[in-house]
LUMPAZA-930472 format. One record per residue (C-alpha): residue number from 0; x, y, z. Coordinates in steps of 0.25 Angstrom, whole numbers, plus 5000, padded with zeros to 4 digits. Layout:
% residues N
<r><num>NUM</num><px>X</px><py>Y</py><pz>Z</pz></r>
...
***
This chain:
% residues 305
<r><num>0</num><px>5711</px><py>5241</py><pz>5405</pz></r>
<r><num>1</num><px>5707</px><py>5246</py><pz>5420</pz></r>
<r><num>2</num><px>5692</px><py>5246</py><pz>5417</pz></r>
<r><num>3</num><px>5694</px><py>5230</py><pz>5413</pz></r>
<r><num>4</num><px>5701</px><py>5227</py><pz>5426</pz></r>
<r><num>5</num><px>5690</px><py>5233</py><pz>5435</pz></r>
<r><num>6</num><px>5680</px><py>5226</py><pz>5426</pz></r>
<r><num>7</num><px>5688</px><py>5214</py><pz>5429</pz></r>
<r><num>8</num><px>5689</px><py>5217</py><pz>5444</pz></r>
<r><num>9</num><px>5673</px><py>5219</py><pz>5445</pz></r>
<r><num>10</num><px>5670</px><py>5206</py><pz>5439</pz></r>
<r><num>11</num><px>5680</px><py>5198</py><pz>5447</pz></r>
<r><num>12</num><px>5674</px><py>5205</py><pz>5460</pz></r>
<r><num>13</num><px>5660</px><py>5202</py><pz>5456</pz></r>
<r><num>14</num><px>5664</px><py>5188</py><pz>5452</pz></r>
<r><num>15</num><px>5671</px><py>5185</py><pz>5465</pz></r>
<r><num>16</num><px>5658</px><py>5189</py><pz>5472</pz></r>
<r><num>17</num><px>5649</px><py>5181</py><pz>5464</pz></r>
<r><num>18</num><px>5658</px><py>5168</py><pz>5466</pz></r>
<r><num>19</num><px>5659</px><py>5171</py><pz>5481</pz></r>
<r><num>20</num><px>5644</px><py>5169</py><pz>5481</pz></r>
<r><num>21</num><px>5644</px><py>5154</py><pz>5478</pz></r>
<r><num>22</num><px>5648</px><py>5149</py><pz>5491</pz></r>
<r><num>23</num><px>5636</px><py>5157</py><pz>5497</pz></r>
<r><num>24</num><px>5626</px><py>5152</py><pz>5488</pz></r>
<r><num>25</num><px>5630</px><py>5137</py><pz>5489</pz></r>
<r><num>26</num><px>5629</px><py>5139</py><pz>5504</pz></r>
<r><num>27</num><px>5614</px><py>5144</py><pz>5503</pz></r>
<r><num>28</num><px>5612</px><py>5133</py><pz>5494</pz></r>
<r><num>29</num><px>5617</px><py>5122</py><pz>5504</pz></r>
<r><num>30</num><px>5606</px><py>5127</py><pz>5514</pz></r>
<r><num>31</num><px>5596</px><py>5121</py><pz>5504</pz></r>
<r><num>32</num><px>5602</px><py>5107</py><pz>5506</pz></r>
<r><num>33</num><px>5610</px><py>5106</py><pz>5493</pz></r>
<r><num>34</num><px>5624</px><py>5102</py><pz>5492</pz></r>
<r><num>35</num><px>5636</px><py>5108</py><pz>5485</pz></r>
<r><num>36</num><px>5634</px><py>5098</py><pz>5472</pz></r>
<r><num>37</num><px>5620</px><py>5103</py><pz>5472</pz></r>
<r><num>38</num><px>5621</px><py>5118</py><pz>5472</pz></r>
<r><num>39</num><px>5634</px><py>5116</py><pz>5464</pz></r>
<r><num>40</num><px>5626</px><py>5108</py><pz>5453</pz></r>
<r><num>41</num><px>5614</px><py>5120</py><pz>5453</pz></r>
<r><num>42</num><px>5625</px><py>5130</py><pz>5451</pz></r>
<r><num>43</num><px>5631</px><py>5123</py><pz>5439</pz></r>
<r><num>44</num><px>5617</px><py>5120</py><pz>5434</pz></r>
<r><num>45</num><px>5614</px><py>5134</py><pz>5433</pz></r>
<r><num>46</num><px>5627</px><py>5139</py><pz>5429</pz></r>
<r><num>47</num><px>5628</px><py>5130</py><pz>5417</pz></r>
<r><num>48</num><px>5618</px><py>5138</py><pz>5408</pz></r>
<r><num>49</num><px>5625</px><py>5151</py><pz>5409</pz></r>
<r><num>50</num><px>5640</px><py>5145</py><pz>5405</pz></r>
<r><num>51</num><px>5633</px><py>5138</py><pz>5394</pz></r>
<r><num>52</num><px>5626</px><py>5150</py><pz>5389</pz></r>
<r><num>53</num><px>5638</px><py>5159</py><pz>5391</pz></r>
<r><num>54</num><px>5647</px><py>5148</py><pz>5383</pz></r>
<r><num>55</num><px>5637</px><py>5147</py><pz>5372</pz></r>
<r><num>56</num><px>5637</px><py>5163</py><pz>5372</pz></r>
<r><num>57</num><px>5652</px><py>5163</py><pz>5371</pz></r>
<r><num>58</num><px>5652</px><py>5154</py><pz>5358</pz></r>
<r><num>59</num><px>5640</px><py>5162</py><pz>5352</pz></r>
<r><num>60</num><px>5648</px><py>5176</py><pz>5353</pz></r>
<r><num>61</num><px>5662</px><py>5171</py><pz>5350</pz></r>
<r><num>62</num><px>5669</px><py>5160</py><pz>5342</pz></r>
<r><num>63</num><px>5679</px><py>5154</py><pz>5353</pz></r>
<r><num>64</num><px>5690</px><py>5145</py><pz>5349</pz></r>
<r><num>65</num><px>5687</px><py>5130</py><pz>5350</pz></r>
<r><num>66</num><px>5690</px><py>5123</py><pz>5362</pz></r>
<r><num>67</num><px>5700</px><py>5112</py><pz>5360</pz></r>
<r><num>68</num><px>5698</px><py>5098</py><pz>5366</pz></r>
<r><num>69</num><px>5709</px><py>5100</py><pz>5377</pz></r>
<r><num>70</num><px>5704</px><py>5113</py><pz>5381</pz></r>
<r><num>71</num><px>5689</px><py>5106</py><pz>5382</pz></r>
<r><num>72</num><px>5696</px><py>5096</py><pz>5391</pz></r>
<r><num>73</num><px>5703</px><py>5106</py><pz>5399</pz></r>
<r><num>74</num><px>5690</px><py>5115</py><pz>5400</pz></r>
<r><num>75</num><px>5681</px><py>5103</py><pz>5405</pz></r>
<r><num>76</num><px>5691</px><py>5099</py><pz>5415</pz></r>
<r><num>77</num><px>5693</px><py>5112</py><pz>5420</pz></r>
<r><num>78</num><px>5679</px><py>5115</py><pz>5422</pz></r>
<r><num>79</num><px>5678</px><py>5102</py><pz>5429</pz></r>
<r><num>80</num><px>5689</px><py>5107</py><pz>5439</pz></r>
<r><num>81</num><px>5687</px><py>5120</py><pz>5440</pz></r>
<r><num>82</num><px>5672</px><py>5122</py><pz>5441</pz></r>
<r><num>83</num><px>5666</px><py>5108</py><pz>5444</pz></r>
<r><num>84</num><px>5675</px><py>5103</py><pz>5454</pz></r>
<r><num>85</num><px>5678</px><py>5117</py><pz>5460</pz></r>
<r><num>86</num><px>5664</px><py>5119</py><pz>5461</pz></r>
<r><num>87</num><px>5660</px><py>5105</py><pz>5467</pz></r>
<r><num>88</num><px>5671</px><py>5106</py><pz>5477</pz></r>
<r><num>89</num><px>5667</px><py>5121</py><pz>5481</pz></r>
<r><num>90</num><px>5652</px><py>5118</py><pz>5483</pz></r>
<r><num>91</num><px>5654</px><py>5104</py><pz>5490</pz></r>
<r><num>92</num><px>5665</px><py>5112</py><pz>5500</pz></r>
<r><num>93</num><px>5654</px><py>5124</py><pz>5502</pz></r>
<r><num>94</num><px>5645</px><py>5113</py><pz>5509</pz></r>
<r><num>95</num><px>5656</px><py>5113</py><pz>5520</pz></r>
<r><num>96</num><px>5662</px><py>5127</py><pz>5522</pz></r>
<r><num>97</num><px>5659</px><py>5141</py><pz>5523</pz></r>
<r><num>98</num><px>5656</px><py>5149</py><pz>5510</pz></r>
<r><num>99</num><px>5668</px><py>5159</py><pz>5515</pz></r>
<r><num>100</num><px>5678</px><py>5148</py><pz>5517</pz></r>
<r><num>101</num><px>5674</px><py>5142</py><pz>5503</pz></r>
<r><num>102</num><px>5676</px><py>5155</py><pz>5497</pz></r>
<r><num>103</num><px>5690</px><py>5156</py><pz>5503</pz></r>
<r><num>104</num><px>5695</px><py>5142</py><pz>5499</pz></r>
<r><num>105</num><px>5691</px><py>5144</py><pz>5485</pz></r>
<r><num>106</num><px>5698</px><py>5157</py><pz>5484</pz></r>
<r><num>107</num><px>5711</px><py>5151</py><pz>5486</pz></r>
<r><num>108</num><px>5711</px><py>5145</py><pz>5472</pz></r>
<r><num>109</num><px>5722</px><py>5155</py><pz>5468</pz></r>
<r><num>110</num><px>5730</px><py>5147</py><pz>5478</pz></r>
<r><num>111</num><px>5728</px><py>5134</py><pz>5470</pz></r>
<r><num>112</num><px>5730</px><py>5142</py><pz>5457</pz></r>
<r><num>113</num><px>5744</px><py>5145</py><pz>5462</pz></r>
<r><num>114</num><px>5748</px><py>5132</py><pz>5466</pz></r>
<r><num>115</num><px>5742</px><py>5125</py><pz>5453</pz></r>
<r><num>116</num><px>5749</px><py>5136</py><pz>5445</pz></r>
<r><num>117</num><px>5762</px><py>5131</py><pz>5451</pz></r>
<r><num>118</num><px>5759</px><py>5116</py><pz>5449</pz></r>
<r><num>119</num><px>5754</px><py>5117</py><pz>5434</pz></r>
<r><num>120</num><px>5762</px><py>5129</py><pz>5430</pz></r>
<r><num>121</num><px>5774</px><py>5129</py><pz>5438</pz></r>
<r><num>122</num><px>5771</px><py>5144</py><pz>5442</pz></r>
<r><num>123</num><px>5779</px><py>5150</py><pz>5454</pz></r>
<r><num>124</num><px>5773</px><py>5153</py><pz>5467</pz></r>
<r><num>125</num><px>5780</px><py>5163</py><pz>5475</pz></r>
<r><num>126</num><px>5780</px><py>5165</py><pz>5490</pz></r>
<r><num>127</num><px>5768</px><py>5175</py><pz>5490</pz></r>
<r><num>128</num><px>5760</px><py>5165</py><pz>5483</pz></r>
<r><num>129</num><px>5764</px><py>5154</py><pz>5492</pz></r>
<r><num>130</num><px>5760</px><py>5163</py><pz>5504</pz></r>
<r><num>131</num><px>5747</px><py>5167</py><pz>5498</pz></r>
<r><num>132</num><px>5744</px><py>5152</py><pz>5497</pz></r>
<r><num>133</num><px>5747</px><py>5149</py><pz>5512</pz></r>
<r><num>134</num><px>5739</px><py>5162</py><pz>5515</pz></r>
<r><num>135</num><px>5727</px><py>5157</py><pz>5507</pz></r>
<r><num>136</num><px>5727</px><py>5143</py><pz>5514</pz></r>
<r><num>137</num><px>5729</px><py>5149</py><pz>5528</pz></r>
<r><num>138</num><px>5716</px><py>5157</py><pz>5525</pz></r>
<r><num>139</num><px>5709</px><py>5144</py><pz>5521</pz></r>
<r><num>140</num><px>5713</px><py>5138</py><pz>5534</pz></r>
<r><num>141</num><px>5708</px><py>5149</py><pz>5543</pz></r>
<r><num>142</num><px>5694</px><py>5150</py><pz>5534</pz></r>
<r><num>143</num><px>5693</px><py>5135</py><pz>5537</pz></r>
<r><num>144</num><px>5694</px><py>5136</py><pz>5551</pz></r>
<r><num>145</num><px>5685</px><py>5148</py><pz>5551</pz></r>
<r><num>146</num><px>5675</px><py>5139</py><pz>5545</pz></r>
<r><num>147</num><px>5678</px><py>5127</py><pz>5554</pz></r>
<r><num>148</num><px>5675</px><py>5136</py><pz>5566</pz></r>
<r><num>149</num><px>5662</px><py>5144</py><pz>5560</pz></r>
<r><num>150</num><px>5656</px><py>5135</py><pz>5549</pz></r>
<r><num>151</num><px>5649</px><py>5123</py><pz>5552</pz></r>
<r><num>152</num><px>5654</px><py>5111</py><pz>5543</pz></r>
<r><num>153</num><px>5658</px><py>5098</py><pz>5545</pz></r>
<r><num>154</num><px>5666</px><py>5097</py><pz>5534</pz></r>
<r><num>155</num><px>5674</px><py>5109</py><pz>5532</pz></r>
<r><num>156</num><px>5686</px><py>5104</py><pz>5529</pz></r>
<r><num>157</num><px>5679</px><py>5095</py><pz>5518</pz></r>
<r><num>158</num><px>5673</px><py>5108</py><pz>5513</pz></r>
<r><num>159</num><px>5686</px><py>5115</py><pz>5513</pz></r>
<r><num>160</num><px>5693</px><py>5104</py><pz>5505</pz></r>
<r><num>161</num><px>5683</px><py>5105</py><pz>5495</pz></r>
<r><num>162</num><px>5683</px><py>5120</py><pz>5492</pz></r>
<r><num>163</num><px>5698</px><py>5119</py><pz>5492</pz></r>
<r><num>164</num><px>5698</px><py>5108</py><pz>5481</pz></r>
<r><num>165</num><px>5687</px><py>5118</py><pz>5474</pz></r>
<r><num>166</num><px>5698</px><py>5129</py><pz>5474</pz></r>
<r><num>167</num><px>5709</px><py>5119</py><pz>5470</pz></r>
<r><num>168</num><px>5701</px><py>5115</py><pz>5458</pz></r>
<r><num>169</num><px>5697</px><py>5129</py><pz>5454</pz></r>
<r><num>170</num><px>5711</px><py>5133</py><pz>5454</pz></r>
<r><num>171</num><px>5716</px><py>5121</py><pz>5444</pz></r>
<r><num>172</num><px>5704</px><py>5126</py><pz>5435</pz></r>
<r><num>173</num><px>5710</px><py>5140</py><pz>5435</pz></r>
<r><num>174</num><px>5725</px><py>5135</py><pz>5433</pz></r>
<r><num>175</num><px>5721</px><py>5127</py><pz>5422</pz></r>
<r><num>176</num><px>5711</px><py>5135</py><pz>5415</pz></r>
<r><num>177</num><px>5719</px><py>5147</py><pz>5412</pz></r>
<r><num>178</num><px>5724</px><py>5143</py><pz>5398</pz></r>
<r><num>179</num><px>5710</px><py>5137</py><pz>5395</pz></r>
<r><num>180</num><px>5703</px><py>5150</py><pz>5398</pz></r>
<r><num>181</num><px>5714</px><py>5158</py><pz>5388</pz></r>
<r><num>182</num><px>5711</px><py>5148</py><pz>5377</pz></r>
<r><num>183</num><px>5695</px><py>5147</py><pz>5378</pz></r>
<r><num>184</num><px>5691</px><py>5160</py><pz>5383</pz></r>
<r><num>185</num><px>5685</px><py>5162</py><pz>5398</pz></r>
<r><num>186</num><px>5671</px><py>5161</py><pz>5394</pz></r>
<r><num>187</num><px>5671</px><py>5149</py><pz>5387</pz></r>
<r><num>188</num><px>5680</px><py>5142</py><pz>5397</pz></r>
<r><num>189</num><px>5672</px><py>5146</py><pz>5410</pz></r>
<r><num>190</num><px>5659</px><py>5141</py><pz>5403</pz></r>
<r><num>191</num><px>5664</px><py>5129</py><pz>5398</pz></r>
<r><num>192</num><px>5671</px><py>5125</py><pz>5411</pz></r>
<r><num>193</num><px>5659</px><py>5130</py><pz>5418</pz></r>
<r><num>194</num><px>5649</px><py>5121</py><pz>5410</pz></r>
<r><num>195</num><px>5658</px><py>5109</py><pz>5411</pz></r>
<r><num>196</num><px>5658</px><py>5111</py><pz>5427</pz></r>
<r><num>197</num><px>5642</px><py>5113</py><pz>5427</pz></r>
<r><num>198</num><px>5640</px><py>5100</py><pz>5419</pz></r>
<r><num>199</num><px>5649</px><py>5093</py><pz>5429</pz></r>
<r><num>200</num><px>5643</px><py>5098</py><pz>5441</pz></r>
<r><num>201</num><px>5629</px><py>5094</py><pz>5435</pz></r>
<r><num>202</num><px>5633</px><py>5081</py><pz>5432</pz></r>
<r><num>203</num><px>5641</px><py>5078</py><pz>5445</pz></r>
<r><num>204</num><px>5628</px><py>5082</py><pz>5451</pz></r>
<r><num>205</num><px>5619</px><py>5072</py><pz>5442</pz></r>
<r><num>206</num><px>5627</px><py>5061</py><pz>5444</pz></r>
<r><num>207</num><px>5626</px><py>5062</py><pz>5459</pz></r>
<r><num>208</num><px>5611</px><py>5067</py><pz>5462</pz></r>
<r><num>209</num><px>5605</px><py>5065</py><pz>5447</pz></r>
<r><num>210</num><px>5596</px><py>5076</py><pz>5442</pz></r>
<r><num>211</num><px>5592</px><py>5080</py><pz>5456</pz></r>
<r><num>212</num><px>5593</px><py>5095</py><pz>5454</pz></r>
<r><num>213</num><px>5578</px><py>5100</py><pz>5455</pz></r>
<r><num>214</num><px>5576</px><py>5096</py><pz>5470</pz></r>
<r><num>215</num><px>5582</px><py>5108</py><pz>5476</pz></r>
<r><num>216</num><px>5576</px><py>5119</py><pz>5485</pz></r>
<r><num>217</num><px>5574</px><py>5131</py><pz>5475</pz></r>
<r><num>218</num><px>5583</px><py>5140</py><pz>5483</pz></r>
<r><num>219</num><px>5595</px><py>5131</py><pz>5479</pz></r>
<r><num>220</num><px>5592</px><py>5133</py><pz>5463</pz></r>
<r><num>221</num><px>5593</px><py>5147</py><pz>5465</pz></r>
<r><num>222</num><px>5605</px><py>5147</py><pz>5473</pz></r>
<r><num>223</num><px>5611</px><py>5138</py><pz>5462</pz></r>
<r><num>224</num><px>5607</px><py>5148</py><pz>5451</pz></r>
<r><num>225</num><px>5613</px><py>5159</py><pz>5459</pz></r>
<r><num>226</num><px>5627</px><py>5151</py><pz>5460</pz></r>
<r><num>227</num><px>5627</px><py>5149</py><pz>5446</pz></r>
<r><num>228</num><px>5624</px><py>5162</py><pz>5442</pz></r>
<r><num>229</num><px>5631</px><py>5171</py><pz>5452</pz></r>
<r><num>230</num><px>5642</px><py>5162</py><pz>5458</pz></r>
<r><num>231</num><px>5646</px><py>5154</py><pz>5445</pz></r>
<r><num>232</num><px>5642</px><py>5160</py><pz>5431</pz></r>
<r><num>233</num><px>5644</px><py>5175</py><pz>5434</pz></r>
<r><num>234</num><px>5657</px><py>5174</py><pz>5443</pz></r>
<r><num>235</num><px>5663</px><py>5165</py><pz>5432</pz></r>
<r><num>236</num><px>5662</px><py>5174</py><pz>5421</pz></r>
<r><num>237</num><px>5664</px><py>5187</py><pz>5431</pz></r>
<r><num>238</num><px>5678</px><py>5182</py><pz>5434</pz></r>
<r><num>239</num><px>5682</px><py>5177</py><pz>5422</pz></r>
<r><num>240</num><px>5680</px><py>5191</py><pz>5416</pz></r>
<r><num>241</num><px>5686</px><py>5197</py><pz>5427</pz></r>
<r><num>242</num><px>5699</px><py>5189</py><pz>5426</pz></r>
<r><num>243</num><px>5700</px><py>5192</py><pz>5411</pz></r>
<r><num>244</num><px>5700</px><py>5208</py><pz>5416</pz></r>
<r><num>245</num><px>5709</px><py>5207</py><pz>5428</pz></r>
<r><num>246</num><px>5716</px><py>5194</py><pz>5428</pz></r>
<r><num>247</num><px>5715</px><py>5182</py><pz>5438</pz></r>
<r><num>248</num><px>5724</px><py>5187</py><pz>5449</pz></r>
<r><num>249</num><px>5716</px><py>5200</py><pz>5450</pz></r>
<r><num>250</num><px>5704</px><py>5191</py><pz>5450</pz></r>
<r><num>251</num><px>5708</px><py>5184</py><pz>5462</pz></r>
<r><num>252</num><px>5711</px><py>5196</py><pz>5470</pz></r>
<r><num>253</num><px>5697</px><py>5202</py><pz>5467</pz></r>
<r><num>254</num><px>5691</px><py>5189</py><pz>5469</pz></r>
<r><num>255</num><px>5695</px><py>5189</py><pz>5484</pz></r>
<r><num>256</num><px>5682</px><py>5196</py><pz>5486</pz></r>
<r><num>257</num><px>5675</px><py>5181</py><pz>5485</pz></r>
<r><num>258</num><px>5679</px><py>5176</py><pz>5498</pz></r>
<r><num>259</num><px>5676</px><py>5189</py><pz>5505</pz></r>
<r><num>260</num><px>5662</px><py>5189</py><pz>5498</pz></r>
<r><num>261</num><px>5659</px><py>5176</py><pz>5503</pz></r>
<r><num>262</num><px>5662</px><py>5178</py><pz>5517</pz></r>
<r><num>263</num><px>5653</px><py>5189</py><pz>5517</pz></r>
<r><num>264</num><px>5641</px><py>5182</py><pz>5509</pz></r>
<r><num>265</num><px>5643</px><py>5169</py><pz>5518</pz></r>
<r><num>266</num><px>5642</px><py>5177</py><pz>5532</pz></r>
<r><num>267</num><px>5630</px><py>5185</py><pz>5526</pz></r>
<r><num>268</num><px>5622</px><py>5175</py><pz>5519</pz></r>
<r><num>269</num><px>5627</px><py>5162</py><pz>5524</pz></r>
<r><num>270</num><px>5630</px><py>5167</py><pz>5538</pz></r>
<r><num>271</num><px>5644</px><py>5160</py><pz>5539</pz></r>
<r><num>272</num><px>5652</px><py>5165</py><pz>5550</pz></r>
<r><num>273</num><px>5663</px><py>5175</py><pz>5546</pz></r>
<r><num>274</num><px>5674</px><py>5173</py><pz>5556</pz></r>
<r><num>275</num><px>5688</px><py>5179</py><pz>5558</pz></r>
<r><num>276</num><px>5695</px><py>5167</py><pz>5553</pz></r>
<r><num>277</num><px>5686</px><py>5167</py><pz>5540</pz></r>
<r><num>278</num><px>5691</px><py>5182</py><pz>5538</pz></r>
<r><num>279</num><px>5705</px><py>5178</py><pz>5540</pz></r>
<r><num>280</num><px>5705</px><py>5165</py><pz>5531</pz></r>
<r><num>281</num><px>5698</px><py>5173</py><pz>5520</pz></r>
<r><num>282</num><px>5709</px><py>5185</py><pz>5521</pz></r>
<r><num>283</num><px>5721</px><py>5175</py><pz>5521</pz></r>
<r><num>284</num><px>5714</px><py>5168</py><pz>5508</pz></r>
<r><num>285</num><px>5712</px><py>5182</py><pz>5501</pz></r>
<r><num>286</num><px>5726</px><py>5186</py><pz>5504</pz></r>
<r><num>287</num><px>5733</px><py>5174</py><pz>5499</pz></r>
<r><num>288</num><px>5724</px><py>5174</py><pz>5486</pz></r>
<r><num>289</num><px>5727</px><py>5189</py><pz>5485</pz></r>
<r><num>290</num><px>5741</px><py>5185</py><pz>5486</pz></r>
<r><num>291</num><px>5741</px><py>5174</py><pz>5475</pz></r>
<r><num>292</num><px>5733</px><py>5184</py><pz>5466</pz></r>
<r><num>293</num><px>5742</px><py>5196</py><pz>5467</pz></r>
<r><num>294</num><px>5754</px><py>5187</py><pz>5465</pz></r>
<r><num>295</num><px>5748</px><py>5181</py><pz>5453</pz></r>
<r><num>296</num><px>5745</px><py>5195</py><pz>5448</pz></r>
<r><num>297</num><px>5760</px><py>5198</py><pz>5449</pz></r>
<r><num>298</num><px>5764</px><py>5188</py><pz>5442</pz></r>
<r><num>299</num><px>5755</px><py>5189</py><pz>5431</pz></r>
<r><num>300</num><px>5759</px><py>5204</py><pz>5429</pz></r>
<r><num>301</num><px>5774</px><py>5199</py><pz>5429</pz></r>
<r><num>302</num><px>5771</px><py>5189</py><pz>5417</pz></r>
<r><num>303</num><px>5763</px><py>5200</py><pz>5410</pz></r>
<r><num>304</num><px>5774</px><py>5210</py><pz>5410</pz></r>
***
């Protein structure tokens, strides 16, 4: 139905906007002397109760099928890859790169999905898609050199590598989770994988720093709570519901608002410089992702037809 399509567009649009604020809030937290792991721990600590309540409610109102042992192993593994490792790499990388460069790099995950689909499922990659991947990475190189000239960081290359690892692990999560989501359901899968990742981050923090979670400035706790709700729980379900209405290919096209929103927010809130190279790099990344998404959409229509 057309009305459902428009609902999906709206849900994905606002989900992408919410996701785009993550780097902004993290950067604000860094100003109070915390590092990536510390603010990530607060994010997961505050998000955990929401996912527990949503999962409990899912079992309360429904009688979902029993999750098999192998599926449990896969959910836990993917939760650790897609949300624990991806989030850890992302927040560490954010310490060294601008919020706009981080969002551009993260947004290249469809290129990794494309490559992994070829590796794991032997899906064909056409010339247009190869060109799109090249355009994407050319955009990253341009954005990187823009950061190098306008953003003061002694570890820009290190940060870029961490963000690329985040995009790579998130793409692996997406490629491997498709079948599980169909078997288990989007809400259950999202909640369980997020609960696993929340616990993993908290354990990681405790092993390194003990239970030293009560000595941060008050502003850091508020930022952690905002990241948990606005940049984590809310968009995860907005995007999931939106994809159910419009499909993942259309989602990637609409979600292109994310990098653009991050650039404007980083300029107006963080006073990060916005150069012509930033604009060109972002444009290249968006064009590449759009081409990949459109090609994926065409293939899906051929298969469905």
